N, C-alpha and C positions, 0 to 999 in steps of 0.2 A: 504494500500500500504506500501511497505518497502523502505528503503533508496536506495537500488539498482535500483528500478523502478523509483524513483524520479531522481536519478543520470543519468539514461538513457535519460530522457527528456532533460537535459542540454547537453548531449552528441550528441543527434540527432539535437536539436535546430530547429525543425519544428513544425507547429501546428498539424500535424498528430501525432507527438510524444505526444503532450498534449492530443489528442483524445485517443491514446492508453492507456495513464495513467488513464484517466477517465473511459475507458472501463474496464480495469483491476479492478479498484475499484468497479464498478457496478457489475462485475461478482462475486467478493468476497462478496459484500453486499447482493446479491440475495440468497446466500447459506443459507439455513435454514429458509427462509421467507415462510410464508403460503400464499395461494391464498386469495385475498380480493374481496369484492363486486365491480364488475366493474363499477356499476352505482354510487357508493359512495366511491371512493378511498380515502385513508388517505392522509394527507399532505406529508408523506414520499414517498408514491407511486407517487404522483404528481411530487415531486422533481425528483424521479428516471426517470419518463417519460420525463421530460424536459431535463435532462442531456443526455438521450439517443438521443433525437433530436439534441442536440448540437454536440454530437459525430459524427452523420451522416453528419451534415452540415460542421463541421470542416474538415472532410476527403474529402468531396466533393469539398470544397473551395480550399484545398491544392492540389488536383488533377486537378481541372478545375478552375483556378483563373479567376476572372471576369476582363474585361478590362475597363469597364465603371466606372465612378465615383460612381454611385449608387451601382453598384456591389461591388466595393472596400469598400464603407462605410458599406454595409451589411456584408461583410467578417470581417471587423474590429469589428463590433458590436457582431458578433458571437464569435470571439476570446475573446473579453472583457467579455462576459457572461461566457465563458468557464473558464477564469482565475478566475472569481468571484466564480464559482462553485468549482474550485480546492481549493480556499482559505477557503470558508465557509463550504463546505460539506466534502471534503476529509481531509483537514488539520485542521479543527475545529478552524479556526481563524476568525477574523472579520476585514475587510478593514478599518473600522472606529475606532475600539477600540483595535485591535490587540489581542494578546493572554493574558491569565491571568498572573498576576505578581506573582502568588502563586509559591513558590519554588518547591512544589511537582509536579506541572504541567510541569514546566521547566525541572526538572530532568527526568520526564517521557519521554519528547520529546528527551532529550539527550540519554536516554537509548534506545529509539526506532529508532531514525534516526541518532544518532551519534553526536559527538561534533565538533565544528568548529576549534578545535585545532589539529594539527598534533602531534602524539606521538613522542616526541623528541628522537633522538638517544642518548643513554647514552654516556657520555664522555669516551674516552679511558683512562684507568687508567695509572698512571705514570709508574708503573711496566711493564704493557703490552707494553707501548711505548719503554721502555728500552729493553724488549725482542725483539721487532721488529727491533730496531736499531742494536742489536748484531747479527742479522741474516746475516750480510754481511760476505762473504766468507773470506775476508782478516782479519776481526776481529776474526772470528772463528779460523783461523790459528794462529793468534797472541796469543789467549787465550791458545790454545793447547801448543804452544811453550813455553809460559811463565810458565804454570803449570809444564810441563815436565822439564824445566830448573831448576825450584825451587826444585822439588822433587828429581831430580838427584843430585843436588849440596848439598842438605841438608842430603840426605841418604848416598850416596857413593862418593860424590865429595869432594871438598875443602871448602864447605860451603859458596861459593860465589854466594849468591842468589840475589844480587842487580840487575843484568841484567834481570832476569826473572820478578822481581818485577816491574822494570821500564816499561817493556812491558805491564804488566797487568794494571799499572797506566795509561798508555796512552790509553788503551782500555776503562778503566773506565771513563776517561775524555771525549772521543769521544761519548760514549753511553749516558752519562748524559747531555752533551751539546745538542745533537740531540733531546733526549727525552724532555729536559727542554724547548727548544724553541717550539717544536710542542705542548707541553702541555699548554704553555702560549698563543699560538695562539688559541687553543680550548677555553680557558677561555675568550679571547677577543671577539671571535665570539659569544659565548654564552651570554656575557654581552650585546653586540650590539643587538642581537636578542630579548633579554628580554626588552631592552629599547624601541625597535620598537613595540613590542607586547603591552606594557603598554600604549603607546601613541596613538595607533590605536583605536579610538572610533567612534561609529556610533549612530545615532538617530533611535530608534524603538518605535512602539506603543505597550504599555502594559496597559491593563485596561483603555484605553482611554487617557492615559497620555504619553507624549513624554519622553522617558527614554534614557539616554546616557549609552551605554554598550560597553565594549571592543569587538573587533572582535571575540575573543575566546569564548565569552559568548552569541553570537548570535545563535539561535536555529531555526530548521525548523518550519515554521508557523509564525515567526516574520514578522511584517509589517515594512519594511525598508523604511525610508524617505531619498531620495537622491536628490541632486541638484548639479549644476556645480560650486557652489561657495565654500561651506565649507564641504560638505559631498559627494565628487565626487567619491572616490574610493569605489568599490563594494566588500564587504568582502566574499560573498558566491554566489552561483548560485541562481538566482531568476527568477520569472516570473512577468512581468510588469502588474500592475492593471490599470484600466482606472480611470479618463482620464489622459493621459500623456501630459505634457506641453512641446511639441516640444523637446522631449528628444533625444539627439544624443550622441552616445557612441564612445569612442576611444578604439578599441579592439586590437591595435597593439602589446600590451604586450603578447597576446596569439596567434594572427594570423600573426603578422608582417605586416599586411595591414594598411597603414597610413590613408586611407579614413575613414571618420566618418560614422557610421551606425545609421540610424534613427530607432527608436524603437516605436512600437505601442503596445497597450494593448494585452496581450497574447503572446508577444515575450519573448524569454529567454534572460536574462541579465547575462552574465558570471562573476563569481567572478574574481577579478584581473583587470577588465576593469575600465574605468574612464568615468564619465559623463562630457562632455565638453560644453554642451548646454542644457538648459531647466532643468526640474525637473520631478520627478515621484515617485509614491508610488508602492512598489513591495513586493511580498511575497517570503520569502526564501524557496527554495525547496530542496537544497542540500548543505551540509556543510562538512568541513573536507575532508577526502579522497574520499567522494562520489561526490564532486564537481570536475570540470575539472582541475582547478588550483591546488586543493588539491592533486589530483592523481599525477600530475607532481612533486609537492613538495615532496611527500612521496617517489617517486622513486629517486629523486636527493639526498635527505638526508638519504637514506637507512633507513627510518623509519620502525618501526615494522608493520606499516599499509601498507607499499608499497609492490609492486610486481616487482621484478627485471627483467631485460632483459638478461637472461642467454645466449641467442643466440648471443648477441652483446657484450660479455665480451672480454677483451683483456689484453694487458700487463699492469701491475700495477707499475713496476719500471720505473724510468726515463732513458733516453738513456745513460747518463754518468754512472749511477750505473750499468746498464746492461753491459757496456763495461768494467767497473772496475772489475766486477765479472768475466768476461771472462779473463781479464788480470791477476787477482789474481789466477785463476785456472792454467793458463799457468805458472805463476811464481811458483806456488806450485808444479806443475809437474816437472818443470826444477830444482827447488831447491831440490826436493826429489831425482831426478836422480843424481844431483851433490853430495848430501850427501851420497847416497849409493855408488857412485863411490869413494869418498874420504875414506869412511869406508872400502871398499873392498881393495883399493890400500894400505891403512895403514896396514890392516891385512896381506896382502901378503908380504909387505916389513918387517913389524915388527915381525910377527910370522913365516913366511916362510923363509925369507932370514936372518934376523938378530937374529932369535931365542930368542926374548924377552919373558919376563914373561907374561903368559896369562892375568894377572891382568891389563895389559895395554889396554885390550879391552874397559875398562871403559873410558880411555882417548880418544881412537878412537871414541867411541860412542858420547862423549861430543863434539869432534871435528866435527863430522857429524851434530849434532844438531846445533852447532854454524854456520856451513855453511848454513843450512836451514834457521836459524833465520836471517842471514845477507841477504839472498835472498829475504825475505819478507819485503816490505817497510812499517815498522810500523808507520812511520810518515805520510803516505799518507792519511789514513782515517781522522786523526786529521786535516790535512791541508785542505782537502775538506770540512769538517764540518765547520771549522772556516771561510772559504771563503764564504760558503753559508749563514752562520749566519750574516756575515758582509753585504752581499748583501741584505738579508731580512730586516735588520735594515735600510739600505739606502732607500729601496723601501717604507718602512713604513713612513719615513720622506717625501717622495714624494706623500703621500696620497694613496699608494697602499698597501692594507692589504694582506699579503701572508699567506695562510692558511696552506700550507705544505712546509717545508723547501726545499725539493728537487725540488719544482716548480721553484725556482730561477734559477737552472741549466737548467731545461727543456726549459725555454724561449730562452736561447741562442742556443739551438740545433734545433729550429723549422725550418722545411722545407716547410710547407704548412700552410697558415692562411685561415681559412674559416670565413669570417666576415659577420655579420648581416648588414643590410642597415640602418634601422630606428634608429637614435640616436647614431650609431657607425660611419658609413661613413658620415651620414647626421646629421643635427642639431636637427632633430625632431621638427622643427618649420617651418610651411608652410610659404613660402616667394615668393613674385612676382619676376619672373626671365625673363619674356618676355612681350613685349607690341607691339601691332600694332595699330597705330592711325594716322589719317590724311595722309594715303598712305605711312607711314614709319613703318618699322618693325625692332625691336631690340631684340636680344636674348643675355642675359648676360651669357657668358661662364666662366668668371673668378670668382671663389668663393669669392675672396677678394674684388670684386667691386659690389656695390648694383645696382639694376635696375634703381633706381631714378638717381643716379650719372651717370650711363651709358647713360641714355636718355638725361639728361640735358647737358652733355658734348659732345653729338654727333652733330657735325656741319651740318650733312646731314639730321637731323631729326627735324621736326616741331611738337611741342607738346603743347597743351593747358593744362598745369599742373594745372592751377587754376580751370578750369571746371572739370577736372578729380578728383581733390581733393574735390570739392563740391559734386559731385555725390557720391563718396565713403563715405565721412563724414556724409552726410545726410542719405544715404540709407544703413546704418548699424545699428545693434541693440545696445541698451544701455548696454546690458549685456557684449558686447565685449569691453574690456578696454585695452588701451596701456598706460603704465606708463613710462614717460620720464623725463629726467633732462638735459635741454639744448639739445645738439645733441645726447645724449646717450639714448638708450632704456633700461630701468631697468627691465622691466617685462611686462607680458601680461596675459590676461585671456579671456575666452569666445570662440566663434567659431574660429577655427584656420584659416579658409579661410578669414574671416573678419579681423582677426588680421593681416594677410599678406597684405590685402589691406590698412589697417590703417598704416602699416609700410611704404608702398609706399607713402602715403600722407606725412609722416614724412620725407622720403627721398627727396621729392620735396620741403622741407623747410617749410611746412605748419603744423598747429596744428589742428587736427580734432575737438578738443573740442572748440577751438575758432570759427571755422566755424559753428559748431552746435549752439553755444551760441549766435551767431549773426544772426541766420536765424529764421525769424518769422515762426511759425508753426512747428519748430523742437526744438527750445530752451526750456528748462524746468527750467531756472534760471532767476532771475531778472524780469524786466518789460516784456521782451519778453516771459517769461515763462507763463504769463497770457494768451497768445494767442496760447498756445500749441494745443488747441482743433481745431484750424483752419487748422492744418496740417492733412493729411490723409495717414495712413499707409495701404498698401496692403501687408500683411505678406507673407513670403515665404511658399510655400506648394510644396510637391512632385509632385502634379498634374500640377502645373504651372511652376515649375522649375525656378522661378524668384521671386523677391520681388521689391516693389516700395514704394516711399515715395513722396507725393505731398505736396508742400509748397506754400503759397500765394505769389504773386508778388506785388511789390509796385504799378505797373501800372494797376493792376487788373488781375484777372484770376489766374491760377496756373501753376507751372512748376513741372512736375513729373520726378523724377530721378529713373532709373531702373537699376538693375543688375541681372544677372542670367546665366544659361547655354548658351554657345555661340550660339548653333544652334537655341535656342528659341529666343534670343534677336535679332540675325541677321534676322531671319524670320519676326520679328515684325517691322523692320526698313524699312522706305520708303525714307529716306534722310540720308545724311552723312555729317560729318564735314570735310571740305576741308583743304588743307595745308595752305591756306591763311586766314583761320578762317571763311570763308563763309559757308553757308549750300547749298547743291545741291542735286537734286534727284538722287537716286540710279538707275543706268541703268543695272549694272551687279554685282552680289554678289559673283562671282567666286573667286576673290582674298580673300575676307573675309573668305569664307569657306575653301579655300586652306590653309590659315594661321592657322585657327583653327585645321585643320587636322594635319598640321605640328607640332603644339604644342602638340597635343594629342599623336602623334607617338613618341614624346620625353618623354612621360610619365607625361605630365603636365595636371593639371586641368584647363580648359579654361573657362573664364568668359567674357561675353559681358557687356558693359556699354553703356547706352543711356539716352536720355531725350526727353521730349515733352512739349510744351507750350499748356495749356488747357484753354478754356473759363471759365468765372466766374460761369456759370450755369451748369458746368459739373456734371453729375450724376456718382459718382465713383462706384456705384453698377451696372451700366448698363453693359449689356453683348453684345459682338460683334456678328454680324450675319455672319461674314465671317472668323474670326480667331478662332481657337480652341486650347485648351491646349493639352498636351501630352496624357492625358487620354481620350480625345474626347469631354470634356465639353467645353462650350463656354468661350472664354477669356474675360477679362474685357475690355471694350471699351477704357478705359483710358490707357491701356498698349498696344495699337496698334498705327500704324502710327508714330513710334518713329524716332528720329534722332540718327544715329549711331555715337558713339564717339570713341570706341576702343575695343580691345580684350586684356585681361591680362592673361598670362600663369603663373600658380602658382604651385610650387613644394616644396618638402622638400629638401632644397639645400645641396650641398656637403660642408663639412667643409673645411676651407681654407687650413689647413695643410695636408689634405688627399693626394692630388696628389704627393706632395713631399715625403710623407711617403711610398706610393706605389712604387715610383721610387727607394727609398732606399732599399725596400724589394727585388725588382727584381735584383738590383745590388748585393745584398748579397746572391742571389741564392734562395730566398724564393718565392714560388708561392702564389698568392692571389686569392681566389675564393669568389664570392659574393653569399650568401645564404639568401633568403628573402621570405616573404610571399606576397610581392607586385606583381603587374602585370608584365609580360615580358617587356613591353615597358618602364615602369618606371625603372625596374631593369637594363635594357640595357643602358638607358640614364645615370644613375648614374655610372654604371660600366665604361662606356666610358669616362665620365668626370674625373673619379678617376684615370684612366690609367690601370684598370684591363683588359679592352678590348682595343685592339690596332687595327690599320688599317688592319693588316694582318688577323684579325679574321672575317672581313667582305668581302662580295663578290662584293660590289659596294660602291660608294662614300657616299651614304646616310647611316648614322650610326643608323639604327633602327633594331628591333628584326628580322624582316622577311629577312634581308640581311645577317644574320650570317651563318657561315659554320656549317655543321652537328655536333651535340653534344656539340657545344660551349655553347649554351643555351638550357636548358631543364626545363620543368615544372614538378612539383612534381608528378603529376599523371603518366606522361610518364616515369619519372625516376623510380617510384615504379614498373611499369609494366616490365621494362627491367632488373632490378636487383634482382627481386624476382621470384622464381619458385614456382608453386603450387604442393605440394606433399601430396597426401591423404587429400586434403582439407586444408592443412596448408601452410602458406607462409614461404618459406625458402630462406634466403639470398644466392645469387649466387656470389661468389667472382670472378670467371672467367668472368661472364657477366659484373660485375662492372669494372673489369680491362680493358675492351674494351672501356669504356666510360670516366673514370676519367682523363686520360692524356689530353683530349680535353676540358673537362668541365671547364667553367669559371664562368657561372652564372646559379644558380638554383633558378627559380622563382616559385611563388605560392607553396612554400614548407611548409610541415607540420612539427611539432616538430620531428616526427619519421623520416622524410626525412633527417633532419639535423643529427640525431643520426646515421642513416644508412651511411651517407656520412663520418662522423668522423670515424666510425668503419671500413668501407671499405678502406679508405686511410691508416689507421693504420695497417691493416692486409695485404695490398698488397705486393706481392713479385715480382712485375714486374722488379725491379732493378736487379734481378738475371738472367733475360732472355736477354742475350746480343743481340740476333737477333731482339727481339722486340724493344729494346732501339735504335738500329741502324736504324730500319725501321721508327720509330717515328721521329728520328732526320733528316733522309734523306727526307722523304715524307712530313712531317708537320713542321719541324723545332722545335720540342718539345724535350727538353733535360731533362731527368729524373735524379733525385738525386741518386747517386750510393749507396744508403742504404735505409732502410725502412723509410717511411714517418713519420716524427714527427709532429703531427697535433695540431695546436692551433685553438681554436674556441672562437670567441668573440660574445657577446650578451648583450642585455639590458632588456630583458623581460622574463617572466615566460616560454614562449614557447621555449626559448633557453636553459633552465637549463639542461635537460637530455643530450643534446649534449655537453655542457660545461663539464659535469662530465665525459663523455665517452672519450673526446679528451685527448691527452697527457697533455695539459695545457688549462685551461679555463679562459678567461678574462671576469668577470662579471662587467658590466658598469652601470652607472646611465642612466635614461631615455634620457638624453642629453649628453651621453658619459662621 
């Protein structure tokens, strides 16, 4: 197989893609083989036969997935064997020992499958930057005037060359200041990139030893060891080998989707994603430009490895410089006309009327040149350059690294901001924002107020914060850690959902570590730690959609604490905690389910929490005869007949400063659009909280996705269908179709990187502002006021998936994972 076929597997990201890769390998491997004795096949033939069977099973499982637990286990086993076949047979690696440490073997893999380093774009030379800087029309006019002035004065004039020299000196200063600043920015970015490359190291298996190598030195066939603690970032596209230790990946940097993705053996792990829970061993299948992230990076940095998007190219100059060029041309035309007028009038008066000596024509010509020179504002380019240089230095002090000097000006001309959600509008930290317990429902709308504070300060809400804190503290994994200092949260690691719950415990004024350490059967420190074996953990599984932890009670028996998907936990409950603290039988679950639906429609992840007291002789492995898991298997008896405590709505919350910033943008005449890979419900919830969506965008009082007016919200697939035409089998962007949509569009959900690129291009190239009848109709019928000039597009983003759009927009704001 070649690097392209391996890269296609990570592009498709299905087990059928893995089957196709194995099939391609088997087809090429069969070429030239001779027929063998069917009764005594060789070991190679037996391997070939087994791989053929795996291919058939993989395709069948992908086409007809099994719903039962046994069927799912069988599918996972087939995928695990297929991943093993890929590693050992196709890529000549070993899951236990890795590849050879021999340099010749490593270089052979680099030559065959490519390097994990993107070919760097060469730095623009200082002379070329000077050449680009002098392409300004005003500067060209000044150079011509300066040269002509000096030549005329030295040859036939009065040898007064100082004025021409002063003009050329001012041009020299402008060009060198502009080129010098841009060149220094290049060096700063190059130095920063090198420091990052040198510090990005990973653990791989080579010759049975764990070897630490830089990301650039990882090759196809390497066995990569990843975990959520120290080796979380994935440097290349991989396929997970078995067994995976409850591995969950954060793929938001590539997809924009904040939900964690559980991975099983045979699944593709994309480079640039992060392990946030569990650990795994995986084989590298695509590196460099053959990986998904590498292709994006090559396009953004215009690497020699990349392939550009010629169809989506646009203006390269900033709005101010475009206008300055137009102004300079007008000044040039007017100055030329004025100079010709002065020269003509002088000739008529001097030669025709006053009959002067023809040698005065030189004086008339110099007078005309002087008029033209006066008309050209030679100080303007220098003033603009110095102002931008000062702005750039100020932004650097504010921790904003400006790569191109002209970007400082473009920011001030922005008319449309297309913003990412995760990490830009939101904190990229899952947080509890809603709670229903003991017949009271609280949704925290103010980003500046925590849910815990809102609940405790609500006089109409009764909440048993101690019990809730116990359930959360005991029924969370040890790998999830919250670092605090007094009332401050310094950091966190582990499963984001559990981190959000532990933060809620902290907001209630409790310490989850103290609760754990003082609970027999859960504590692993001190004297109580000796009784850790008395506790019983029922770990989370996708089949059960819940986890539980039982601890012994002082009076005998056990209490089991459970948390999980709202619909599962509510279904298992037979009693509930009342507002007075008593426990009563559940007669109707309508309110609980309605609240869960309400939270879900707002884009929240909804968890239920519950408990149950169990007898001393409980068999934790016993299965229920009446309750089943989501996959149809029997539920654990201990996780039935629970007492309902509450529902918790978790989301990636809005930043505190965002609503005010959005209001400031609208007051300044800047439109703001949300572009995200998240679901429509989540996107609409955040957009409404931020102020991007207003009451006028909805058709009813409930601010959810289904109640939005046409074209205010679009999903990526629908957006692509409407703005692209198919011509001779090729997708061609349609600006007229785009112009029908974009004035109304406020939220683009489930968008791909190409959707963001298309949006930036379409806004930039739109000429709707020239069509007065369209502008008037939009204002009259929809209250939409268009900016009376072309759209100057700013794009914000925090992940690899945003990079192409950042480059295509007039100005791109690249942010960290948490803004």
